[in-house]
N, C-alpha and C positions, 0 to 999 in steps of 0.2 A: 346566853338560854336560847337552845331554837321552840320551846315549845311545843314540842314532840314528847307524847309521850314514853315510857320504857312497853315492850312488849309486855312484860309482865303486869303495867298497870293499867293496860288497856282495859275499859269497863267491857261487859256482855255487850250493851246496847251500843258501841262503840263501834265493838268488832263484828257487829253485823253487816257492817259495810265491806269487813275485811274479803279480799280476793286474791290474793298472792304473799307467798315471802320469799324474802330471797336473801341470801347470805356471800358477804365477802370478806378476804385476808384483807386487812390492812398492812400496807408489803413495805413502807418508809412512815418517817416523824415520832414521835412520843407516843405513838400507839402500836408501833410495827409490831407484828406478831397477834393481834387482835380478830377478833372475827366482828362484823357487823350485820346483825341480823333487821334487817326490812320489812313493815307489813303494810302491803298496798292497796288500793283499792281499786276496782275498775277501772277507773281513770286516772290510775298510774300517781296517785295525791299518796305521799308518806303515812301512814296513819299512826305507827308506831316505831321506835326503834332501838336496839340495846346494842352494845357495845360491849363484847365480855372477852376474858385470856381464858375460856374453857378450853380443854385441850384435843385436838380431833377434827377429824375433816369437816366443812363447812354445812355439809348435810348432816352429819353427827351434830354438830354444836346447833342447828341451826332446829335442828328435832328437838334438844333437849331445853332450848327458850321456850319452842311450843309447847313442850309437856307441862311446865308451868302456868300456861296461861288459857287464857279462852277459847283457844284456837287450836287448830288439828289440822294437820296435812294429808293432802283429800287425794294425793297424786302422786309420781314421779318427780324428782330433781330430776330439773335440763340444764344445762347450761346455755344462759342467757349470751349470743353471738354480738350484742351492742354495746358499746363503750370500753372505755379501756380495763375497765376491772374484770378481772374471771367472776363472773358470779354467778348462783348456781339459783334458780326459780322452781318453785313450786306454785298448785294450786290450796288453798285455803278455805277451811269454813268453820263454821260454831261449833265446840266440843259439845261433842251429846253428852259426856258422860266423864265425871272427874277420876274416874279410875281407869279408864280406858280406850282410845278412839277406834270407832269405826273400822277407820280403816287400818289400824294395826293391828285389830282383832281377824278382819279379813285377811292378813299379809300371813298373821300366824297359822291361818287354816290354810292356805294355797288358794283360796277360791279370789281373790283381788286378780283382775286381767286376766280370768280362764276363760277360754272358749267354751261356747255351749257347744 
């Protein structure tokens, strides 16, 4: 046991310090083909981790995990250039509403990233 909670078990009080989410696919071992979704604080300390066999890209799997958590993604995904694993990362924040994230609403209306 690592003592690290699942992303789905991360309490709202603990989620306050969340800064980024990352996702990468396991390419070998008994969990090959599964995706790891981790939430980090600003100091790159792992706050929560979920390993899932959900089907889809790393980005879609991370979004699906976040959708059921206290967090929402608030930036686009970028590829993390460091490390041997191909990891995607994005900024996260506390979920404003359990119904739909503010970021998702802006993307649906085409206002996120629009220039003035």
